[in-house]
C-alpha positions as CSV (number, residue, x, y, z in Angstrom):
1,M,-10.6,290.8,175.5
2,R,-9.6,292.1,178.9
3,S,-10.9,288.5,180.3
4,I,-8.5,286.6,178.2
5,K,-6.0,289.5,179.6
6,R,-6.9,289.0,183.1
7,I,-6.1,284.9,183.1
8,G,-3.1,285.4,181.1
9,K,-2.0,287.8,183.6
10,W,-3.2,285.2,186.5
11,L,-1.7,282.1,185.0
12,L,1.8,284.2,184.5
13,Y,1.4,285.0,188.2
14,G,0.7,281.2,188.6
15,I,3.7,280.2,186.9
16,G,6.2,282.3,188.8
17,I,4.6,281.0,192.0
18,L,5.3,277.5,190.9
19,M,9.0,278.8,190.0
20,L,10.0,280.0,193.4
21,I,8.6,277.1,195.1
22,L,10.0,274.9,193.2
23,L,13.7,276.8,193.2
24,F,12.6,276.8,197.0
25,I,12.5,272.6,197.1
26,F,15.6,272.7,195.0
27,A,17.6,275.2,197.1
28,Y,16.3,273.0,200.5
29,V,17.1,269.9,199.1
30,A,20.7,271.3,198.2
31,Y,20.7,272.9,201.8
32,V,20.0,269.9,203.6
33,S,21.4,267.5,201.4
34,K,25.5,269.4,201.9
35,T,27.6,267.3,203.9
36,D,31.0,268.7,205.3
37,P,34.0,266.3,205.6
38,P,34.9,264.8,209.2
39,V,37.5,267.2,211.1
40,I,41.1,265.4,210.8
41,A,43.4,266.8,213.3
42,D,46.6,264.8,211.2
43,T,46.4,265.6,207.6
44,K,50.2,265.2,206.8
45,S,49.0,261.9,205.0
46,L,48.4,263.8,202.1
47,K,51.4,264.5,201.3
48,W,52.3,260.9,201.1
49,Q,53.5,260.1,197.3
50,R,53.4,256.3,195.9
51,R,56.1,254.8,194.6
52,D,56.2,253.3,191.2
53,H,57.7,249.6,191.0
54,S,56.5,250.0,187.3
55,N,54.4,246.9,185.2
56,G,51.7,248.5,187.6
57,F,53.2,247.7,191.3
58,Y,53.2,250.8,193.8
59,T,54.0,250.8,197.4
60,L,53.1,253.5,200.3
61,G,54.8,252.2,203.0
62,N,53.8,249.0,204.1
63,N,51.1,249.8,201.9
64,W,51.0,248.4,198.1
65,F,48.9,247.9,194.8
66,K,49.4,245.3,191.9
67,K,47.7,244.0,189.2
68,S,48.0,240.2,189.3
69,K,48.8,237.8,186.5
70,S,44.7,236.6,186.9
71,G,43.5,239.8,185.8
72,L,42.4,240.7,189.6
73,F,43.7,244.1,191.0
74,E,45.0,243.8,194.5
75,L,45.1,246.0,197.2
76,Y,46.7,245.7,201.1
77,V,46.3,248.9,203.3
78,E,46.9,249.5,206.9
79,G,46.4,252.0,209.6
80,D,44.1,254.2,211.2
81,P,41.1,255.2,209.2
82,F,42.0,258.3,207.2
83,E,45.3,257.3,206.4
84,R,44.1,254.2,205.3
85,G,41.9,255.7,202.8
86,V,44.3,258.6,201.5
87,A,46.1,255.0,200.9
88,N,43.8,253.4,198.9
89,G,42.9,256.3,197.1
90,K,46.7,257.3,196.0
91,L,47.5,253.9,195.1
92,S,44.5,252.9,193.3
93,K,44.0,256.7,192.0
94,E,43.3,255.6,188.5
95,L,41.4,253.1,189.6
96,L,39.1,255.2,191.5
97,V,38.6,257.6,188.6
98,S,37.8,255.5,185.8
99,Q,35.3,253.9,187.6
100,E,33.0,256.5,188.8
101,D,34.0,257.3,184.4
102,Y,32.0,254.0,184.2
103,F,29.3,254.9,186.8
104,S,28.2,258.4,185.5
105,A,28.4,256.7,181.8
106,Q,25.9,253.9,182.3
107,I,23.5,256.3,184.4
108,S,24.0,258.6,181.1
109,K,22.7,256.2,179.2
110,M,20.0,254.6,181.4
111,I,19.2,258.1,181.8
112,P,20.2,260.6,178.5
113,S,17.9,263.4,179.6
114,T,20.4,266.4,180.8
115,F,16.8,267.8,183.3
116,Y,16.6,264.2,184.6
117,L,20.1,263.8,185.3
118,Y,20.3,267.1,187.1
119,F,16.5,266.1,188.5
120,L,18.1,262.9,189.6
121,K,21.1,265.0,192.0
122,Y,18.3,266.4,193.8
123,V,16.3,263.1,194.5
124,I,19.6,261.4,195.8
125,G,20.2,264.7,197.9
126,W,16.8,264.3,199.3
127,F,17.0,260.2,200.1
128,N,20.6,261.3,201.4
129,R,20.0,264.7,203.6
130,D,21.5,262.6,206.5
131,L,23.1,260.1,205.0
132,D,26.4,261.2,207.2
133,K,24.8,261.0,210.5
134,N,24.2,257.0,209.8
135,I,27.8,256.4,209.2
136,P,30.8,255.3,211.7
137,D,33.2,258.1,212.3
138,E,35.8,255.6,211.3
139,Y,34.4,254.8,207.5
140,K,33.5,258.6,206.9
141,R,37.6,259.5,207.9
142,E,38.3,256.7,205.7
143,I,36.1,257.8,202.4
144,Y,37.1,261.5,203.4
145,G,40.9,259.8,202.9
146,I,39.8,258.4,199.5
147,S,37.9,261.5,198.4
148,E,41.1,263.3,198.0
149,S,42.4,261.2,195.0
150,A,39.2,261.6,193.0
151,S,38.3,263.1,189.9
152,D,37.2,267.1,189.6
153,A,35.6,266.4,186.5
154,Y,32.0,265.6,188.7
155,G,32.2,268.4,191.3
156,Y,28.8,269.7,189.2
157,I,27.6,266.6,191.0
158,G,28.9,267.3,194.6
159,T,32.4,267.5,196.5
160,N,34.7,264.9,196.0
161,Y,33.9,263.4,199.6
162,Q,29.9,264.4,199.0
163,R,30.0,261.9,195.7
164,I,32.1,259.1,197.3
165,L,30.3,258.8,200.5
166,N,27.0,259.1,198.0
167,Y,28.6,256.2,196.2
168,H,27.9,253.9,199.2
169,A,24.1,254.2,199.1
170,A,23.8,253.3,195.4
171,H,23.4,249.9,196.0
172,D,20.6,251.1,198.7
173,I,18.9,253.9,196.6
174,G,18.9,252.0,193.1
175,H,17.8,248.7,195.0
176,A,14.4,250.8,196.4
177,L,13.8,252.5,193.4
178,Q,14.3,249.9,191.1
179,N,12.0,246.6,192.5
180,M,11.6,245.5,189.1
181,A,15.2,244.6,189.2
182,L,16.6,243.6,192.1
183,V,20.2,242.5,192.3
184,G,19.8,238.7,191.6
185,C,22.2,237.2,194.1
186,T,22.4,233.6,195.2
187,S,25.1,232.5,198.0
188,F,24.7,229.1,200.2
189,G,26.9,226.8,202.1
190,T,27.9,223.7,203.6
191,W,29.7,222.2,206.2
192,D,29.6,218.9,208.9
193,A,28.2,215.8,206.6
194,A,27.1,218.1,203.8
195,S,30.5,218.8,202.7
196,E,33.6,216.7,201.5
197,D,36.4,216.9,204.2
198,S,33.4,218.4,206.8
199,T,34.6,221.9,206.3
200,M,32.5,224.6,205.8
201,I,32.4,226.0,202.5
202,I,30.6,229.3,201.6
203,G,29.6,230.3,197.5
204,R,28.2,233.5,196.0
205,N,27.6,234.7,192.9
206,F,27.0,239.0,193.0
207,D,25.0,239.6,190.4
208,F,25.4,243.4,190.5
209,Y,25.5,244.8,186.7
210,V,26.5,248.0,186.0
211,G,27.9,248.1,182.5
212,D,30.9,245.8,181.5
213,D,33.5,248.5,182.3
214,F,32.2,248.9,186.2
215,S,33.0,245.1,186.0
216,R,35.8,245.2,184.5
217,N,38.2,246.3,187.4
218,K,37.4,244.6,190.4
219,I,40.2,244.8,193.4
220,I,41.0,241.9,195.9
221,L,41.5,244.4,199.2
222,F,43.1,243.2,202.4
223,E,42.5,245.5,204.8
224,N,44.6,246.1,208.5
225,P,42.2,248.5,210.2
226,S,43.6,250.1,213.5
227,H,41.1,248.8,215.0
228,G,38.9,245.3,214.8
229,Y,40.0,242.1,212.6
230,Q,42.3,242.1,209.3
231,F,39.6,241.3,206.6
232,M,39.5,240.7,202.6
233,S,36.6,242.0,200.3
234,I,36.3,242.5,196.5
235,T,35.8,245.5,195.6
236,W,36.3,248.2,193.5
237,G,38.1,251.8,193.0
238,G,36.9,254.3,196.2
239,F,34.5,251.8,197.6
240,I,35.3,250.8,201.3
241,G,31.9,248.6,201.8
242,V,31.6,245.0,202.1
243,V,29.3,243.0,199.7
244,S,31.7,239.5,200.2
245,G,34.3,239.1,202.5
246,M,36.1,237.0,205.0
247,N,38.2,238.2,208.3
248,E,41.0,236.3,210.1
249,K,38.3,234.9,212.7
250,G,36.6,232.9,209.4
251,L,33.7,235.2,209.5
252,T,32.6,235.5,206.3
253,V,29.7,238.2,205.5
254,T,27.5,238.1,201.6
255,I,24.8,240.3,200.6
256,N,21.4,239.5,198.8
257,A,19.1,242.1,198.2
258,A,15.3,241.6,199.2
259,K,12.2,243.4,198.8
260,S,12.1,246.8,199.8
261,S,10.1,250.1,199.6
262,I,10.7,253.2,198.4
263,P,12.6,255.0,201.4
264,S,11.6,258.4,203.2
265,G,15.2,259.0,204.0
266,S,18.6,257.6,204.5
267,A,20.0,255.1,207.0
268,T,23.2,253.5,207.2
269,P,24.3,251.7,203.5
270,V,23.9,248.2,203.7
271,S,27.5,247.9,202.7
272,L,28.7,249.5,205.5
273,V,27.0,247.8,207.7
274,A,28.2,244.3,206.1
275,R,31.5,246.1,206.5
276,E,31.4,246.6,210.4
277,I,30.4,242.7,210.9
278,L,33.3,241.9,209.0
279,Q,35.8,244.2,210.5
280,Y,34.5,244.0,214.5
281,A,32.7,240.6,214.7
282,A,34.3,237.0,215.3
283,N,31.3,235.0,215.6
284,I,27.6,234.8,214.7
285,D,26.2,236.6,218.0
286,E,28.3,239.5,217.4
287,A,27.6,239.9,213.9
288,I,23.9,240.0,215.2
289,A,24.3,242.4,217.4
290,I,25.7,245.0,215.0
291,A,23.2,244.1,212.6
292,H,20.8,245.3,215.5
293,K,22.5,248.7,216.7
294,R,22.0,249.7,212.7
295,T,19.1,251.5,210.8
296,M,18.9,250.7,207.1
297,F,16.1,251.9,204.4
298,V,16.4,248.8,202.9
299,S,15.3,245.2,203.2
300,E,18.4,242.7,202.9
301,S,19.7,239.2,203.8
302,F,23.4,239.1,205.4
303,L,24.7,235.2,205.0
304,V,27.5,235.0,208.1
305,G,29.4,232.4,207.8
306,S,31.5,231.5,211.0
307,A,34.3,229.2,212.3
308,A,33.8,229.6,215.4
309,D,30.5,228.4,215.3
310,N,31.0,226.0,212.6
311,K,27.7,227.3,210.7
312,A,26.3,230.1,208.7
313,V,22.7,231.7,209.5
314,I,21.7,234.6,207.5
315,I,20.7,238.1,209.5
316,E,17.4,238.9,207.3
317,K,17.0,242.7,208.1
318,T,14.0,245.1,207.2
319,P,14.0,249.2,207.9
320,D,12.0,248.3,211.0
321,T,12.5,244.2,211.8
322,L,15.6,242.1,212.1
323,D,15.7,238.6,212.7
324,V,17.9,235.5,212.0
325,Y,17.0,232.3,209.6
326,D,19.1,228.9,211.0
327,P,18.0,226.2,209.4
328,G,19.3,223.8,212.1
329,S,21.0,221.9,209.5
330,D,23.8,220.8,207.8
331,H,23.6,223.5,204.5
332,I,21.7,226.7,204.1
333,L,20.6,228.8,201.0
334,C,19.9,232.0,200.2
335,A,18.0,234.4,197.0
336,N,16.2,237.2,197.2
337,H,13.2,236.5,199.4
338,F,13.4,236.5,203.2
339,Q,12.7,232.6,205.6
340,S,13.0,233.8,208.8
341,K,9.6,233.3,211.2
342,A,9.1,236.9,212.0
343,L,9.8,237.9,207.9
344,A,8.9,235.0,205.7
345,G,4.8,235.0,205.9
346,S,5.1,239.1,205.3
347,E,3.5,240.5,202.3
348,P,6.3,242.5,200.8
349,N,8.3,238.9,201.1
350,L,5.1,236.5,199.3
351,K,4.8,239.2,196.8
352,Q,8.5,238.5,196.3
353,I,8.5,234.7,196.1
354,S,5.4,234.8,193.9
355,E,6.5,237.5,191.2
356,S,9.9,237.2,190.8
357,A,13.2,235.0,190.2
358,S,13.6,234.1,193.8
359,A,12.1,230.9,194.1
360,Y,12.6,229.4,191.1
361,R,16.5,229.8,191.6
362,Y,16.3,228.7,195.2
363,K,15.0,225.3,193.9
364,R,17.3,225.1,191.2
365,L,19.9,225.5,194.4
366,Q,18.2,222.7,195.8
367,E,18.4,219.9,192.9
368,L,22.0,221.3,192.1
369,L,23.0,220.3,196.0
370,Q,21.3,217.0,195.9
371,E,23.1,215.5,192.9
372,K,26.2,215.1,195.1
373,E,25.9,214.0,198.9
374,K,29.0,215.7,199.8
375,N,29.9,219.6,198.6
376,S,33.3,220.4,197.7
377,V,34.9,223.8,196.5
378,Q,35.2,222.4,193.0
379,N,31.1,221.4,193.1
380,T,30.8,224.8,194.8
381,I,31.9,226.5,191.8
382,R,30.4,223.9,189.5
383,I,26.7,225.0,191.1
384,L,27.8,228.8,190.4
385,R,28.1,228.4,186.9
386,D,25.1,226.4,186.2
387,R,23.3,228.0,183.6
388,R,20.3,225.6,183.4
389,G,16.8,225.9,184.8
390,L,14.9,223.5,186.8
391,H,14.9,219.7,186.3
392,D,17.7,221.0,183.6
393,A,16.0,222.3,181.3
394,N,17.3,225.2,178.6
395,I,15.8,228.2,179.9
396,G,18.1,230.8,177.8
397,M,21.6,232.4,178.2
398,G,21.5,235.4,180.5
399,N,17.8,234.0,182.4
400,E,17.6,235.8,186.0
401,K,15.5,232.3,186.8
402,A,19.5,230.3,186.6
403,L,22.2,230.7,189.1
404,N,24.0,231.6,186.7
405,Q,22.6,234.9,185.0
406,L,26.1,235.7,183.1
407,I,25.8,239.5,184.5
408,A,28.2,238.4,188.2
409,H,30.4,241.5,189.3
410,H,32.1,238.5,190.9
411,A,31.3,234.7,192.2
412,V,33.1,233.7,195.6
413,V,34.0,230.2,197.4
414,F,35.3,230.4,200.9
415,E,36.7,228.1,203.9
416,P,36.5,229.7,206.8
417,K,38.5,227.2,208.9
418,K,41.0,227.3,206.2
419,L,41.3,230.9,205.8
420,R,40.6,230.2,202.4
421,V,39.2,232.1,199.3
422,W,38.5,231.5,195.7
423,V,37.6,234.6,193.8
424,S,36.5,234.3,190.1
425,T,38.1,236.1,186.9
426,A,36.8,237.5,184.3
427,P,34.5,236.9,182.1
428,W,31.7,236.8,185.2
429,Q,32.5,233.7,186.8
430,L,33.5,231.5,184.1
431,G,37.3,232.7,183.7
432,E,39.6,231.1,186.8
433,F,39.0,230.6,190.3
434,V,42.2,232.3,191.9
435,A,42.9,231.1,195.5
436,Y,44.7,233.1,198.4
437,D,45.7,231.6,201.8
438,L,44.7,234.5,204.2
439,N,47.0,233.0,206.5
440,K,49.8,234.0,204.7
441,V,48.4,237.1,203.1
442,F,47.7,238.7,207.2
443,A,51.1,237.3,207.9
444,M,53.3,239.7,204.8
445,H,52.5,243.1,206.3
446,G,53.6,244.6,203.4
447,L,54.9,243.9,200.1
448,Q,58.5,245.5,198.4
449,E,58.8,243.3,195.2
450,N,56.3,242.4,192.6
451,L,55.0,238.8,193.4
452,E,51.9,236.6,192.9
453,I,50.5,236.4,196.4
454,Y,47.9,233.8,195.0
455,D,48.3,230.2,195.4
456,S,48.6,228.7,191.6
457,S,48.4,225.1,192.9
458,L,44.8,225.7,194.1
459,T,43.5,227.6,191.1
460,V,40.6,225.9,189.6
461,A,40.6,226.1,185.7
462,A,37.8,228.4,183.4
463,D,34.8,226.6,182.6
464,T,34.9,224.5,179.0
465,F,31.7,226.3,178.4
466,L,33.9,229.6,176.8
467,L,35.4,227.3,174.1
468,S,31.6,226.5,173.1
469,P,29.8,227.5,170.1
470,Q,26.9,228.5,173.1
471,Y,29.3,231.3,174.3
472,K,30.4,233.0,170.8
473,N,26.1,232.8,170.0
474,F,25.7,234.2,173.6
475,E,28.4,237.2,172.6
476,K,26.7,237.7,169.6
477,Y,23.3,238.1,171.6
478,R,25.2,240.7,174.0
479,E,26.3,242.9,170.6
480,Y,22.4,242.7,169.3
481,K,21.3,243.9,172.4
482,H,23.8,246.8,172.2
483,R,23.4,247.5,168.8
484,I,19.4,248.0,169.6
485,A,20.4,249.9,172.8
486,E,22.1,252.7,170.0
487,G,19.2,252.3,167.7
488,E,21.0,250.5,164.7
489,D,19.2,248.0,162.2
490,I,19.4,244.2,163.2
491,S,18.3,241.1,162.0
492,T,16.1,240.2,164.5
493,D,15.7,236.2,163.0
494,S,19.8,236.2,163.5
495,L,19.0,237.9,166.9
496,I,16.7,234.8,168.3
497,A,19.3,232.0,166.2
498,S,21.6,233.5,168.9
499,N,19.7,232.6,172.1
500,P,16.6,231.1,170.9
501,Q,15.4,229.5,174.2
502,F,15.8,233.0,175.9
503,Y,12.1,234.8,176.4
504,H,14.1,238.1,176.6
505,A,15.4,237.9,173.0
506,Y,11.8,237.4,171.7
507,V,11.0,240.7,173.7
508,L,14.1,242.4,172.5
509,A,12.8,241.5,169.0
510,G,9.1,242.5,170.0
511,D,10.3,245.6,170.6
512,Y,12.3,246.3,168.1
513,C,9.5,245.4,165.3
514,F,6.7,247.5,167.3
515,K,8.6,250.8,167.0
516,R,9.3,250.4,163.6
517,G,5.6,249.9,163.1
518,Q,5.6,246.3,162.5
519,F,2.9,244.8,164.6
520,E,2.5,241.7,163.0
521,R,5.7,240.7,163.2
522,A,6.2,242.2,166.9
523,I,2.7,240.5,168.2
524,K,4.4,236.9,166.8
525,Y,7.4,237.6,168.8
526,Y,5.9,238.3,171.8
527,Q,3.8,235.4,171.4
528,Q,6.9,233.4,171.2
529,A,8.3,234.7,174.2
530,L,4.9,233.7,176.0
531,T,5.9,230.0,175.6
532,K,9.5,230.8,177.1
533,E,10.4,230.8,180.9
534,I,10.3,234.2,182.0
535,A,12.0,235.6,184.8
536,T,9.2,237.6,186.9
537,K,5.5,238.9,186.3
538,Q,6.4,242.1,185.9
539,E,8.0,241.3,182.2
540,E,5.2,238.8,182.1
541,N,3.1,241.2,182.2
542,Y,4.7,243.7,180.4
543,I,4.3,241.3,177.7
544,R,0.9,240.1,177.7
545,Q,0.1,244.5,177.6
546,Q,1.9,244.6,174.2
547,V,0.2,241.8,172.7
548,A,-3.3,243.3,173.8
549,D,-2.0,246.9,172.6
550,I,-1.6,245.4,169.1
551,Q,-4.5,243.2,168.7
552,K,-6.5,246.5,169.3
553,K,-3.8,248.3,166.7
554,L,-4.8,245.4,164.5
555,H,-8.7,245.7,164.9
C-alpha cells in the first residue's frame, strides 16, 4: 500500500513538473512572439473620417473605395505608409472585419477543437516570433495604419496590429505545414513571335482557397506610394502583400508555391517580397536584386514579366538558394516545381515533380499553348478556364491536375507594354474578365463621383460553361461535400452521379461508407477511385491504405 502511495506521490510530482515546464514554454512563446507596433510621430490621420457618397462609394481626401458593377471592389490609396494604411482601413473597414471573420471561421472548421486552436496560437507565435524584424519598416507602418480599423473581437488571438501582421505570413505557414495541399497555381507568358501582335501577355490562376466567403470580396487595389512606383494588385481586406500585380513601369509579379520544409522561425513573408519587387523594381535585374536581399522561410517561384526587358523570367527562391529560370525563348510556363539549374535537380523538387499534380498541369499547359500558333488575351483566358486533363481527357470537375480547379481566388491577364490588366469576376475564373487601363487609372489621382473605371469595351464574356448541365452538377457535388462535412446523410450514388469522372467523389463516398461501417460499399468506391486520374501520390497512398485496412477487416 505504501509503495502505491509512493508511486502516486511521484506521479503527481511528475505531472506538476510537466505542467510547470508547459507553462514556462507557453509564457516564453507568448513573450518572444509579442510584437509592438512601430512608433508613429504624426498620428493625426487617425482622426480622418471617410465621406459616404451612398451606394457603397466612399472617399477620404483623394483616396476612394467603391464596389464596381462587375462585383469587384476597387480601392485607391496614396501618401506615406501610415496614412495609406489608415485610409485603406477606414475606407474598406467592413471588408477588413468580415475577411477576418471568414478566415477565423474557416480555421475553426478545419480545427474544431478549442484546445488545438489555443495551441495553434502558440505554434504560430513561435513561427512568427521574429516576424517584425524581417519586414521593412514601411510595410509595418502601413499594416499598423490598417490595423487601427480592425475588429476588436479577436483580442484573445493578439492585438489588432499583431494579428494583421501575422496574417501576412499565413500563406507561408499554411504552405509549410500543409505540403500535402500546396496552393496549386499556374502562370505563363508569351511575347514576340508567340503572341498575336508580338505584345507580351502574362496569365495566371491564383488557386488559393480558404472557403467561398473568403474569395467573395476581392479588392482591386491601386496604390500610389510616396516612394516607389504606382501599382495595382488583387487583394482582400487588410492585406497589403502582393500575389498578382503590375506597376506603372509594366513590371508584373505573380507567385507560385513550391515544395518547402517546415520552418524553424520566421522570415520575410513571400507576399511582401513580391510587394517590394512590384513597388520598387522597373526591370528584371532590379527584381532579382530585391529578391536576393530578402530571406524567406518557404520556397516560392516569382514569375516576373517586364515591359522594359520584353520578356519574363522566374525567380526561384528557397530559404537558402536563389536562381533564375530564363527559357531563352518567346514563352514561359510555371506550375509548382522549379526549373532553374540550381534547383531543378534538388531532392524536394524531384519529389514534388513525381508526387504532386504540378508536372501534369505543366504538360497540359504546354498542350494548350501549342494548339494555337499565336497567343492572345482571349486565348490566355480560354487556357486559364480549361478543366480538362492531358489530351482533353475528362478527369472530373475540380481536379488539381486541371488548370482550372474551380477553386481560384482569382485569375488575371496582363499586357505589360500596354499597361492593361483583365481580372476575373465570380465564380472563380468563369465570370467576365473586366479590363483596366492603368494609364488612365494612375492618371486620375482621386475620384469624386461613383463612376465605373474599368474599360467595358475590352470586357471578355463569361464562360458558357456556367449555363451548362455540367456546371449545375458541379454545384450539386459541392453541396454534397458540404453536407458530408456537416455530418448529414446523403445518397452516395447521387454524389457520384454529380461528378462521375472525379476520383475524389469516390473517395468521399468511400469515406462516408467507411465511417458508417459499410465496408463492402466503401471498398467498392475506393477501388473505383483508383481507376480515375488521381491528383497526388499522397492521395493515392491514402486510398490504397483504406482498401488494405478494409480487406483486413473483411478477412
